[in-house]
C-alpha positions, 0 to 999 in steps of 0.5 A: 968398572961395571959389575959382572952379571951372570946369565943363568938361563932365560931371564934369570940373572945372578950378581955377587954383592958385598958389604963392609962389616966395619960399615955395618957395625958402625951403623949398628952402633949408631942405631944402638946409641939412638935406641939407648937414649929412650930405651926403658930397661927394668932397674934403670931410668929411661936412657940410662941403661948400659949400651952392652945391655941394649946390645944384648936386647936390641942388637940382633934385630938392628944388625939384621935390618942394617945388613938387609939395608946395606945389601939392598943398597948394594943391589940397587947400585948394581941394577942402576949401573947395569940398567937391569929391571928386576921382575919379582923379588930377588933371592939372596944367599950368603957366600963364604968361599973366597970372601975377603976378611972384613966383608959379608958377601951374598949372591942375588938371583933374580929375573929381569924383564925381557926385551919386548919386540912389537910384532909387525902390526900390518901382518896381523889379521883381525876381525871387527864385529859389526852389529846393527840395531833393527826395528825388530830388535826394538820391538822384541825388547819392548815385548820383553818389557811388557812380559815383565809387567804382565798381570795374570788372570785365572782361567778355569778351563785353560790348558797350561801353556808357556808364559802362563802362571801355574800354581800347584801342589807337588810331592816327590818321592824316591823309593816311595819316601818323600825327600827334603825339598821335594814337596810344596803347596800353592807353589807358583811359577811361570811355565816355560821360563826354565825355573823347573826341570824340563821333565817337570814343565813338560808334565805340567803343559796341557793340564787344567786347574783341578787335575792331578798327574803322577810322573817320573823325573830323573835328576841330572848327575850335576844337580845342585841337590847332592842327595837326589843328583842322578836319582829318579823320583816319582812326582805327583802334582795337582794344579790349583790354578792356571792364570793367563798372562795379560800384557799391558798395552803400549800406550801413554801409561806404559811409557810413563811406567818406564820413565818416559815422563811425557808418556810419548810412545815414540820417544820411549822406542827411541830411548830403547833404541839408544840404550840397545845401541849403547849396549851393542856398541860396548859388546861389539867393542869387546869382541873386537878387542878380544880379536885384537888381543888374540892376534897380538898374543899369537904374534909374540913368543918372547920369554916372560918372567916366571915370578910374574906368571906365578904372581898372576896365577896366585891372584887368579886362585884368590879370585876363584876362591872369592867367587866360590865364597860368593856362591856359598860353597863351604870350605872355599878358603881351604879347598885345594885349587892347583896354581898349575891350572892357571899357569898357561893362561897366566903366562899368556896374560903376562906376555900380552901385558908386557907387549901392550905396555911396550906398544903404548910406549912406542906409539905414545898411546897414553890416556888423555884426560879428555878421553877419560871424561868422554868415556865416563859421560858415555857410561853415565848415559845409562843412568837417570842422573848422568851428571851425578855419575860423571861427578862421582867418577871424576872425584873417585880416584879408583873409579877413574883409574878403572876407566883409564885402564879401559880407555888405554885398551881402546887406544891400543885396539884403535891403533892396531885396527888402523894398521892391521888387516881388518875384516868386518864380521857381521854379528846378529843382535841375538848372538851379541846379546847372548840370546841365540 
């Protein structure tokens, strides 16, 4: 006779469990005898202590473990017979009313995994990102590389402008009093790169070596320095040097400095293009995957286990704390971070994860070893010694598992794209690279 399963609400279920007290005591006595053979009790030789004494010292703990074990086996049997999949950890409560003599009874309350219905993929509307790397993109990247390797030449009469290296002295005061961190001598920075606040850089533009200027500067309300945030200071700056950037020529020596052993400029440009295309492909793949996952998430409405949502939200709280610690935020471990802040997104993540798992099973999208190796080899092309990177990933189980997870998502995305209503979306290079 199949056990009776009570449906409480949604995915919550309850079943009654019972274990024989006689069976529990039989196992307790057997374990006590095993313990007694080697137990060391003061006043007795090892293994010679009376069983009654062992019962007093070890009995409660052994009995607790035996009851838990018997209840666990009883629950496992019920779950096997009913074919229920438990999500989270069951909650157990003892029962006393209507319990036959010689029996321990419990009620187990738990959530089950939902029956996941995969939506009609042909009805999904998905955007596929399309990006082309142009000669202008290659040249722009080449210009950035040149700027990174610029040298600087001081110019006595040069008015400061963007990309110049400025060396200056400055002192900032609030209500006529200098504040900590507001003064420096011989301070260098590249004008126009945003290292200094906009008002500071605006004041420097156009100044020449030897000139002095005093100006007000308002610190933003969210400025990192809490003691000056939202306040207005008066700065006095004296420019010591204005140095013009001198970019290296794109020649054989420049190519060699960037790892092109032959010093071939055209091959250097080809390498840059190949690197850009790999990066663009990865980013466009990510955008397309986001569109696919969003379409799947919107198309599903089944209930999800609260226990899984709670677990995911707790994981996100831990991740948030870790990020705060890495940023150097004090008291990150004790800072209040409400789990509820992540509840909605965690519910979405859990639902999407269950849907993807069902889709993988139904469509047989499991990862193949050759797919994993191909992805590792593709990734390894970003390094100087690709063969070593491939060997490292194949030998490290955790790293390999990370790649397998990526490939599995790609399989799902490709499967959905093959069936959904797909619109190609042209995306600019600057947008995909986050530079627009």
